[in-house]
N, C-alpha and C positions, 0 to 999 in steps of 0.2 A: 393368023399365027397358028402353027401346028402345036396344039396344046399337048397332045400325046408325046410329041418329041421333046417338048420342054419338060414335061414331068419325068420322062425317061432319063433325060440328062441330069436333072436335079437328084434323082434317086441314085444314079450311077456315081456321082460325086460323093453323095452321102455314104454309099457302100464302101468307097475307098477310105473315107475317114473312119468308118466303123472297123474295118480290117486293120487299121493302123493303131487301134486302141483308143479312139477319141471318146469323150464322155457322151452320154445319151443326149443331154441337152444340146451339145454342140452339133451332133448329127441332125437332130430335129431342126435346129435353128438354121442350119445350112440350107435345107430344103425350103423352109419358110422364107428366108431372105432372098433366095434366088427367084422364087415364084413371085414374091411381092415386088422385086425389082423389075420384073417383066409385066407388071400391072395386074397380077392375079390377087384376088381378095379372099375367095372362099376356098381355103386350103385346110386339109386335115392331115396330120402326120402322127404316126404311132411307131415307136422304136423300142425294141428290146435287143439284147445282145446278139440274138441269132436271126432277127427278122426286121425288115423295114416295110411299113405300109404307108403309102401316101395317096391322097385323093385330091381331086381338083374339080370344082364345079364352075363352069363358064357362065357368062351373063345370060346366055340363051337357054340355060338349064341342062346342058350336056355335062355328064359326069365321067371323069376318067380316073382310074385307079391303077396303081402299080404295087405289086407285092414282090419283094426280093428276099430270099433266104440268104443270110450271110454265114458262110462257113469258113473255117480257118481263120487266119489273121494272126498278127503278133503286135507287140508294142514297138512301133516305129515312129518316134516322136518327130523325126525330120519330115516324115510324110504328113503328120498332122499340121505342122507349120506350113508346108508347101500347099496343101489342099485348102487350108484356111485362108492363106494369102490369095489363092486363086478365087475363092468365093468372094472375098472383098473386092478383087479386081473386076469380077463379073458384075457385081452389084453396082460398081461405079461406072463401068464402061458400057454395059448392056449390049454386047456384040451379038451378031446373029448366031443362032444355035450351031450352025455349021462351023463358025469360027470358034465358038466356045468349046466344041468337041476337039478341035485342033489344039486349043490351049490346054485341055485336059490331058491329051496325049503327051504334050510337052512336059506337063507336070509329072506324069507317070515316069517319064524317062529321067527326070531331074532328081527324083527321090533317091537318096544315098543310103547304102548299106555297107557296114564294115565287113571286111573279109574275115574268113574263118580264123586265122591266127589271132586277130584282135578279139574275137569272141572268147578264146581261151585265156587271153591276157585279162579280159574283163572278169572272168570267173575267178582268176587268181587274185586280182585286186580286191574284189568284193570280199572274198573269204579272208584274205590276209589282213586287209584293213580293219575288218570288224573283229578279227582275232585280237588285235591290239586294242581296239575300241572297248571290248568287253574285258579289259584288264588282263590279257594274256601276255606271255613273254614273246620275244622274237621267234623262239623255237615253236611256240604255239601258233604264231602267225604263219610260219612256214608250213607247218602241218595242215593248218586250215586252208592255205593256198593250194596244197596238193589235193586235199579233199575237194576243193572248188573245181580244179581242173578235171578230176575224175567225174565229178557231177556233170560238168559241161559235156564230157564225152558221152555220158549216159543220156543226157537230154537230146543230144544230136542223133545218137543211135536210135533212141526211142522215136524221135521225129521221123527218121528215115523209114522206120517200120510202121509209121502212122499210128503209134500208140496213143491212147487217150490220156488227158491230163492226170487222171487218177493214177494210172499205172506208171507214168513218167515220174510223178512225185514219190510214189511208193518206192520205186527202184532207186531214185536219187537219194531219198532219206536213208535207205538201207546202206547204200555205198558210203554216205557220210558217217553214219554211226559206226559202221564196222571198221573203216579205214582209220578214223581218228583214234579209236581204241587200240587198233593194231599198232599204229605208230607210237602210241604211248607205251605199249607193252615192250617195244624194242628200244625205247629210250629216245625216240625222235620227236617226242611231244611231252611237255611238262604237265599239261592238263587237257585231257581228252574232251572234257565238257566245253571248254573255251573253243577248241578247234572245231567241235561240232556246231556250236552256236554260230561261229563265223561263217561256216559253209552253208548252214541252214538258211542264212539270210537270202541266199539265192532262190530258195524254194518257198519261203514264207509269203503267203498271199496278202501281204499288208496293203499294197495299193488296191487290190481287188476289193478287199474288205472296206477300205475307206471310201472307194467309189460307190460301193453298194449302199452304204449309209448316206452318201451324198445324194444318190438317185432317189432314195426313199424320202429324204427330207425335202428335196426339190419337188416332190410330187410324182416322180416317175416310179411309182410303186412296183409295177410289174418288172421293170428293168432292175430295180434294186433288189427285189426278192430273188430274181434269176441269178444275179451276181452273188448274192448271199449264199444261195444253195451251192454254187460253184466253190465258194470259200470253204464251206463246211466239208464238201467232198475232198478238196485238196488237203484240208487240215487233218481229216481222218486218214488219208493216204500217208501224210507226213508222220502222224502218230504211229500208224501200223509199221511203216517201213523203218523208221528210226528206232522205235521201241524194240522191234524184233532184232535188229542189228546189235543194239546195246546189250540186250539180254544174251544173245549168242556170244558176243565178245567177252562179256563178264564170265560166262561159263567157260570159255577157253582160256582167258588171260587173268581172270580174277578181277577184283575191284581195283581199278587203276586210275580213276578219274577224280582224285582228291583235289582240294583247292589250296594246298599248301604253297604252290608256286605262283599264285595270283599276284599281280603287280598293280597297285592302286595308282593309276596314271593321273596326272593333273589335267586340268581343262584344256590346256594348249595341246597336249599330246592326243587327247581324245578328239579334239576338233580336227587335227591333222589326220588322224587315223580314219575318222568319219569321212573326211574329204577324199581319202584314197578309196574307201569303199564306194563313195558316191561317184567317183570317176569311173569305177568299174560298172556301176549301174548305168552311167551315162553312155558308156561304150556299148553295153548290152542293149540299151533301149534306143540306140542309133541317134544320139544327139550329136550334131555336127557343128563345125564352125567355131567362131570366137565366143558364141553364146555359152559354150560348155564351161568356160571360165567363170562366167556369172552364175551358172548353176552351182559350181563348186563353192563359190562365195556364199550362196544361199544356204548350203548345208552347214557351213561354219557359223553363220548368223543364227540358224535355228538351234544348234546344239549349245551355243554360248548362252542364248536366252534361257533354254531349259536348265542349264547348269546354274546360272545365276538365280533363277527362281528357286531351285532346290537349296542353294546356299542361304537364301532368305527365309527358309523354313516353310515354304509353301507345300501343300499336299502334292503327292506325285501326280495325281490326275490333273490338278490345276497347273502344274509345271508343263505338262504335255499340251494342255489346252492353250496356254499362253504361247508356247513355242510354235504350235501349229498355226496360231493366229499370226505370229510374226512371219512364219514361212509363207503364208498366203498373202500377207501384205507385201512382202518382198517380191513375190511372183507377179502380183497384179501391177506393181510399179514398174518392174522390168518389162513386162509385156507391153505396157503403154509407151515406155521410152523407146523400145526397139521394134514396136509394131508386130509382135509375134504373139501367138496364144500363150496364156499363162501356164499351160499344162507342163511344158518342159521344166520351167523354173520351179514350179510347185512340186513336181515329182522328185526332182533332185534334192530340193530343200527338205523334203519330208523323210529322206532315206535314214538319217540318224535316229529318227523317232520310231522306226519299225520295231515292234516289240519282239524281236527274235529270241532274246534270252527268256522272256516270259513264256513263250510257246515251248521252248526246249525244256525248261524246268517243269512245266506242266506235264509234258510227255514223260519226263524222267520219273516224276512222282507216280504216274500211272503204272510204269513198269515195276516200280517198287511196291505197288499195292497200296500206296497212300492216297486213297480216293478223296478223302477230306481235304488233304493238302492240295491235290490236283484241282479240285473244284475251286478252292480259295484262290489259287494262283491263276487258274484259267479265267475266272470271272474278273479278277483284277486286270489281267492282260486285255480282256475284251473291253473293259471300262476305259483303259488307256487308248485303245484303238477308236472307241467311240468318241472320246474327248478330242482326239486328233481330227476326226471327221467334223465334229461340231466347230472346232476352232477354224478349220478351213472354210466351213460354210458361213460362219458369222462374217468373215471379212469378204469372201467372194460375193455373198449376197448383197452386202453393203455397196460394193463396187458396181454390181449389176443394177441395183436400184438407182445409184447415182448416174449411171449411163442412161437409164430410161428417163430420169428426170431431165438430163441435159437434152436428150432428143425431143422431149415434149416442149421444153423451153425454146428450142430452135424452131420447132414447128409453129409454136405460138407466135414467135417473132416474125416468121415468114408470113403467117396469115395476117398479122397486123400490117406488115409492109404492103402485102397484096391489097388489103382493104383500103389502105391509104392511097395507093396508086389508082385504084378504081374510083375512089372518091374524087381524086383530082381530074 
């Protein structure tokens, strides 16, 4: 066997998963499973968001190591599904490496991306949907949708110029803050705050923050800290960009972001609005096929559970913990029914829980000089994000432990059957 070629192929598949936004443990397990399927036992893998290191020691003491720096990438959930399916197929069939490379090339060509117009539709749906979700009027939702489209234009233009995430977020936050207040000033928006919050959902690093906490709790400390630093950088950029725009807009147009036009929507309207926003995220994150309908159902289940917990008088943090647990349970069940990774279902189901409003009002208090209030709101928002991560981890860890137990029971059963056969 060509050990170096096997290691190179395993790392190449892992790199593709990493660039599609897969979790750290999934990237590591991909290398481990492929190597073990081909009979290798002494394997070491270390993954952080920007680097993959894999080592292999053969039975005769030879050591092979591959180091790959991972640059660029985006959240392409269709890619995660296809590369994960390829990993399962390789482990089951164990083809020659030459054939495995051909299968990887086929998987590369099969990964689907939505076209540019769909991207802008997604931006509009995210912002408009959450404009209603956060108790805005239809006019607020339309203004938020306009801000979302303008944010999408900025993101694509900054990407064309190879701008870093900090500058992308800073410019996007500025555009959202200024345009929402400008629309309110000319009467095309009833509440600039709501329009801003709806559009800010596009830029809020909620998934990144949740994944960072998941990595840390799973024991992938370096990866988790790396992601957490990215979250802080993006959050600072969002604060600076939006706060600067809001301060400038208030200087030009005066204070126009009152809350007199807020509409307290019922649970049904909130669930539907959250579903619209989730559809936008699904398009933005490249979820394809009939599975997107199940993803939308997950978002409805999650927010319904959260709302019911609130009506029962549970503390806010406990509501989000319970809802995140429900989202994770739903994702794990759907993943096993449809034989796909739980990532797509979980990401979509968690969308309504992203604390966009908390982040916005924290920034707003900073611009007003209310440092005490900003600290209180900011820590409460961070606590909510932490509860979401814990809720996801409780359920996903339980399912992983159950999977390990099933494998051990199967191996034990096989060993007993083998022992009985030998005895005969």
